[in-house]
C-alpha positions in Angstrom: 0.0 0.0 0.0 1.4 3.4 -1.0 2.3 5.9 1.8 0.5 9.2 2.1 3.7 10.8 0.8 3.7 8.7 -2.3 0.0 9.3 -2.9 0.5 13.0 -2.5 3.3 13.0 -5.0 1.3 11.0 -7.6 -1.8 13.2 -7.2 0.0 16.5 -7.3 2.3 15.6 -10.1 -0.6 14.3 -12.2 -2.5 17.5 -11.7 0.6 19.6 -12.5 1.4 17.5 -15.6 -2.0 17.3 -17.2 -3.8 20.5 -15.9 -1.7 23.2 -14.4 1.4 23.1 -16.5 -0.2 23.1 -20.0 -2.1 26.2 -19.0 0.8 27.9 -17.2 3.2 27.4 -20.1 1.0 29.5 -22.3 0.9 32.5 -19.9 3.3 35.3 -21.1 4.2 36.2 -17.5 4.9 32.7 -16.3 8.6 31.9 -15.7 9.7 28.8 -17.6 12.6 26.4 -17.1 13.6 24.7 -20.3 15.7 21.5 -19.9 16.7 18.8 -22.5 14.7 15.6 -22.1 17.2 12.9 -20.8 15.5 10.2 -23.0 14.0 12.1 -25.9 16.6 14.9 -26.3 13.7 17.3 -26.9 13.2 20.6 -25.1 11.0 20.3 -22.0 9.4 23.4 -20.5 8.3 23.5 -16.9 6.6 26.4 -15.2 8.6 27.4 -12.1 8.5 30.1 -9.5 11.9 31.5 -8.6 13.9 34.6 -8.3 16.4 36.3 -10.6 19.3 37.8 -8.5 21.9 39.3 -10.7 23.3 36.6 -13.0 21.7 33.7 -10.9 18.2 32.3 -11.0 17.1 30.4 -7.9 14.3 27.8 -7.5 13.3 25.1 -5.0 12.1 21.8 -6.4 9.2 20.3 -4.5 10.2 16.7 -5.1 14.0 17.0 -5.3 15.5 14.3 -7.5 12.1 12.8 -8.2 11.2 15.9 -10.3 11.5 15.3 -14.0 13.2 18.6 -14.6 15.8 17.8 -11.9 16.4 14.4 -13.5 16.9 16.2 -16.8 19.3 18.6 -15.2 21.3 15.7 -13.8 21.7 14.4 -17.4 22.4 17.8 -18.9 22.8 20.9 -16.7 22.6 23.3 -19.7 19.2 25.0 -19.5 17.3 28.1 -20.5 15.0 30.2 -18.3 12.3 32.6 -19.5 11.9 35.5 -17.1 9.2 37.9 -18.4 9.6 37.7 -22.2 13.3 37.2 -22.3 15.1 33.8 -22.5 18.4 33.4 -20.6 20.9 30.5 -21.1 22.6 29.0 -18.1 24.0 26.1 -16.2 21.9 24.5 -13.4 23.4 23.3 -10.1 21.7 21.1 -7.6 22.6 22.4 -4.1 22.0 19.6 -1.7 23.9 21.4 1.1 21.6 24.5 0.8 18.6 24.7 3.2 15.6 24.9 0.8 13.2 26.0 3.6 15.4 29.0 4.3 15.9 29.6 0.5 12.1 29.7 0.0 11.9 32.8 2.3 13.8 34.8 -0.4 11.7 33.5 -3.3 8.2 34.7 -4.4 5.8 34.3 -1.6 2.9 32.6 -3.4 5.1 30.0 -5.1 7.0 29.4 -1.9 3.8 28.7 0.0 2.7 26.2 -2.7 6.1 24.4 -2.6 5.9 24.2 1.2 2.4 22.8 1.0 2.9 20.1 -1.6 6.6 19.4 -1.5 7.9 16.3 0.1 11.6 16.4 -0.7 12.8 20.0 -1.3 15.9 20.7 -3.2 17.5 24.1 -4.1 18.5 24.7 -7.7 20.8 27.6 -8.7 21.1 28.5 -12.4 24.2 30.5 -13.3 23.2 32.6 -16.3 25.5 33.3 -19.2 23.6 36.1 -20.9 
């Protein structure tokens, strides 16, 4: 029998994948993270909430290494981030030593609240932007 944590993960990720993300990806103000699919090699765009600080973009993954975009980053850390209407190239770094709960305090409030509410294995991701 699946644990409550596993059930929560499956329900939330299904809703994100099939309902929320397809709608969010179309919104011009939504920040997007573009990774390269580790199996397909195709671009994969994921709506994220994060913060641009100078030449770094910070996000916290709700499910850590279970997140598809994190698994794609592990295979190829070269990414793009759309902030506003502008795309930035960068290299993503998984920061296992960073405290994601503390990091969420410096990120957008609404997204941080959602990540805290549904996340089960938080992981900080820093993207060093090259342009």
